[in-house]
C-alpha positions as a LaTeX table, in Angstrom:
\begin{tabular}{lrrr}
\hline
Residue & $x$ (\AA) & $y$ (\AA) & $z$ (\AA) \\
\hline
Unk1 & $-8.75$ & $-26.56$ & $-25.87$ \\
Unk2 & $-11.88$ & $-24.48$ & $-26.28$ \\
Unk3 & $-13.18$ & $-23.27$ & $-29.65$ \\
Unk4 & $-15.59$ & $-20.36$ & $-29.82$ \\
Unk5 & $-17.82$ & $-19.78$ & $-32.86$ \\
Unk6 & $-19.14$ & $-16.33$ & $-33.67$ \\
Unk7 & $-20.93$ & $-14.23$ & $-36.24$ \\
Unk8 & $-20.27$ & $-10.52$ & $-36.59$ \\
Unk9 & $-21.90$ & $-7.66$ & $-38.49$ \\
Unk10 & $-21.16$ & $-3.95$ & $-38.78$ \\
Unk11 & $-22.79$ & $-1.05$ & $-40.60$ \\
Unk12 & $-22.37$ & 2.74 & $-40.75$ \\
Unk13 & $-24.95$ & 4.64 & $-38.70$ \\
Unk14 & $-25.40$ & 8.12 & $-37.20$ \\
Unk15 & $-21.95$ & 9.28 & $-38.34$ \\
Unk16 & $-20.21$ & 6.29 & $-36.79$ \\
Unk17 & $-20.30$ & 2.50 & $-36.92$ \\
Unk18 & $-22.66$ & 0.05 & $-35.24$ \\
Unk19 & $-21.40$ & $-3.50$ & $-34.84$ \\
Unk20 & $-22.74$ & $-6.63$ & $-33.23$ \\
Unk21 & $-21.37$ & $-10.08$ & $-32.53$ \\
Unk22 & $-22.88$ & $-13.27$ & $-31.16$ \\
Unk23 & $-20.48$ & $-15.90$ & $-29.82$ \\
Unk24 & $-21.24$ & $-19.51$ & $-28.93$ \\
Unk25 & $-18.81$ & $-20.37$ & $-26.16$ \\
Unk26 & $-17.12$ & $-23.69$ & $-26.88$ \\
Unk27 & $-17.00$ & $-26.35$ & $-24.21$ \\
Unk28 & $-19.98$ & $-24.85$ & $-22.38$ \\
Unk29 & $-23.33$ & $-26.11$ & $-23.66$ \\
Unk30 & $-26.00$ & $-23.51$ & $-24.43$ \\
Unk31 & $-23.72$ & $-20.60$ & $-23.47$ \\
Unk32 & $-23.78$ & $-17.49$ & $-25.67$ \\
Unk33 & $-22.29$ & $-14.01$ & $-25.47$ \\
Unk34 & $-23.49$ & $-11.01$ & $-27.45$ \\
Unk35 & $-21.97$ & $-7.58$ & $-28.03$ \\
Unk36 & $-23.58$ & $-4.47$ & $-29.49$ \\
Unk37 & $-21.29$ & $-1.45$ & $-29.91$ \\
Unk38 & $-21.36$ & 2.03 & $-31.40$ \\
Unk39 & $-18.13$ & 3.83 & $-32.35$ \\
Unk40 & $-17.82$ & 7.40 & $-33.59$ \\
Unk41 & $-14.92$ & 9.82 & $-34.13$ \\
Unk42 & $-14.65$ & 12.53 & $-31.47$ \\
Unk43 & $-11.73$ & 14.96 & $-31.65$ \\
Unk44 & $-8.47$ & 13.12 & $-32.32$ \\
Unk45 & $-9.81$ & 9.75 & $-31.15$ \\
Unk46 & $-12.74$ & 7.35 & $-31.12$ \\
Unk47 & $-15.57$ & 7.15 & $-28.58$ \\
Unk48 & $-17.33$ & 3.82 & $-27.97$ \\
Unk49 & $-20.47$ & 2.84 & $-26.08$ \\
Unk50 & $-21.93$ & $-0.62$ & $-25.90$ \\
Unk51 & $-23.46$ & $-3.52$ & $-24.08$ \\
Unk52 & $-22.24$ & $-7.10$ & $-23.59$ \\
Unk53 & $-24.71$ & $-9.80$ & $-22.57$ \\
Unk54 & $-24.33$ & $-13.46$ & $-21.62$ \\
Unk55 & $-26.88$ & $-16.26$ & $-21.57$ \\
Unk56 & $-26.26$ & $-19.71$ & $-20.16$ \\
Unk57 & $-28.26$ & $-22.38$ & $-18.30$ \\
Unk58 & $-27.14$ & $-20.73$ & $-15.02$ \\
Unk59 & $-27.62$ & $-17.08$ & $-16.10$ \\
Unk60 & $-30.27$ & $-15.42$ & $-18.19$ \\
Unk61 & $-29.25$ & $-12.31$ & $-20.07$ \\
Unk62 & $-26.86$ & $-10.53$ & $-17.72$ \\
Unk63 & $-25.68$ & $-7.31$ & $-19.40$ \\
Unk64 & $-22.59$ & $-5.16$ & $-18.77$ \\
Unk65 & $-22.67$ & $-1.59$ & $-20.08$ \\
Unk66 & $-19.46$ & 0.15 & $-21.11$ \\
Unk67 & $-18.13$ & 3.40 & $-22.55$ \\
Unk68 & $-14.62$ & 4.39 & $-23.59$ \\
Unk69 & $-12.39$ & 6.72 & $-25.53$ \\
Unk70 & $-9.16$ & 5.94 & $-27.38$ \\
Unk71 & $-6.56$ & 8.07 & $-29.17$ \\
Unk72 & $-4.17$ & 6.71 & $-31.82$ \\
Unk73 & $-0.41$ & 6.66 & $-31.20$ \\
Unk74 & 0.75 & 7.43 & $-34.73$ \\
Unk75 & 0.07 & 4.47 & $-37.00$ \\
Unk76 & 1.28 & 1.86 & $-34.53$ \\
Unk77 & $-1.11$ & 1.80 & $-31.63$ \\
Unk78 & $-3.51$ & 3.55 & $-29.32$ \\
Unk79 & $-4.09$ & 4.50 & $-25.72$ \\
Unk80 & $-7.54$ & 4.56 & $-24.16$ \\
Unk81 & $-9.66$ & 4.56 & $-21.05$ \\
Unk82 & $-13.01$ & 2.94 & $-20.34$ \\
Unk83 & $-15.64$ & 2.48 & $-17.68$ \\
Unk84 & $-17.90$ & $-0.54$ & $-17.26$ \\
Unk85 & $-21.07$ & $-0.92$ & $-15.21$ \\
Unk86 & $-21.29$ & $-4.60$ & $-14.18$ \\
Unk87 & $-24.54$ & $-6.45$ & $-14.81$ \\
Unk88 & $-24.91$ & $-7.51$ & $-11.21$ \\
Unk89 & $-24.78$ & $-3.89$ & $-10.02$ \\
Unk90 & $-22.25$ & $-2.30$ & $-7.77$ \\
Unk91 & $-19.85$ & 0.50 & $-8.54$ \\
Unk92 & $-18.46$ & 1.12 & $-12.05$ \\
Unk93 & $-15.06$ & $-0.36$ & $-12.95$ \\
Unk94 & $-12.50$ & 1.93 & $-14.61$ \\
Unk95 & $-9.79$ & 0.61 & $-16.90$ \\
Unk96 & $-7.07$ & 1.68 & $-19.32$ \\
Unk97 & $-5.42$ & 0.09 & $-22.34$ \\
Unk98 & $-2.20$ & 0.74 & $-24.24$ \\
Unk99 & $-1.40$ & $-1.06$ & $-27.48$ \\
Unk100 & 1.69 & $-0.53$ & $-29.61$ \\
Unk101 & 2.79 & $-2.50$ & $-32.68$ \\
Unk102 & 6.23 & $-2.21$ & $-34.30$ \\
Unk103 & 6.67 & $-3.61$ & $-37.81$ \\
Unk104 & 10.11 & $-4.84$ & $-38.86$ \\
Unk105 & 11.52 & $-4.85$ & $-42.41$ \\
Unk106 & 11.54 & $-8.66$ & $-42.69$ \\
Unk107 & 7.77 & $-8.88$ & $-42.20$ \\
Unk108 & 7.68 & $-9.73$ & $-38.50$ \\
Unk109 & 6.08 & $-7.57$ & $-35.87$ \\
Unk110 & 6.10 & $-7.13$ & $-32.13$ \\
Unk111 & 2.86 & $-6.18$ & $-30.42$ \\
Unk112 & 2.68 & $-4.85$ & $-26.89$ \\
Unk113 & $-0.89$ & $-4.98$ & $-25.63$ \\
Unk114 & $-1.24$ & $-3.97$ & $-22.03$ \\
Unk115 & $-4.70$ & $-3.84$ & $-20.52$ \\
Unk116 & $-5.45$ & $-2.96$ & $-16.96$ \\
Unk117 & $-8.97$ & $-3.55$ & $-15.71$ \\
Unk118 & $-9.99$ & $-2.46$ & $-12.29$ \\
Unk119 & $-7.10$ & 0.03 & $-12.22$ \\
Unk120 & $-9.18$ & 2.27 & $-10.07$ \\
Unk121 & $-12.15$ & 0.74 & $-8.37$ \\
Unk122 & $-14.34$ & 3.12 & $-6.43$ \\
Unk123 & $-14.05$ & 2.52 & $-2.73$ \\
\hline
\end{tabular}
């Protein structure tokens, strides 16, 4: 088993929310991941832009850039789309996500979380 340790911080800014997280990847010495994201309401949904970086003994500060937009599905979920520019270059990767959660009277819940990355990769 692998245990990751992380610290996270968020604060309101520019009409939205800025958040950052640094994760120490368990089982891999001197390996860290960092995320910096900005979310803001746009129309009925939420727009997000951000960067994810990784540092390890083999890699030094590779950064993926991403942007996305999600719309709530009532109170139980959301549907969204995103695009990511990989750190090593190449064409952007498009993806989509659907999440739906149904709460039952006895306190249990069923969550369907379907994420498709590389749904459409530019040829």
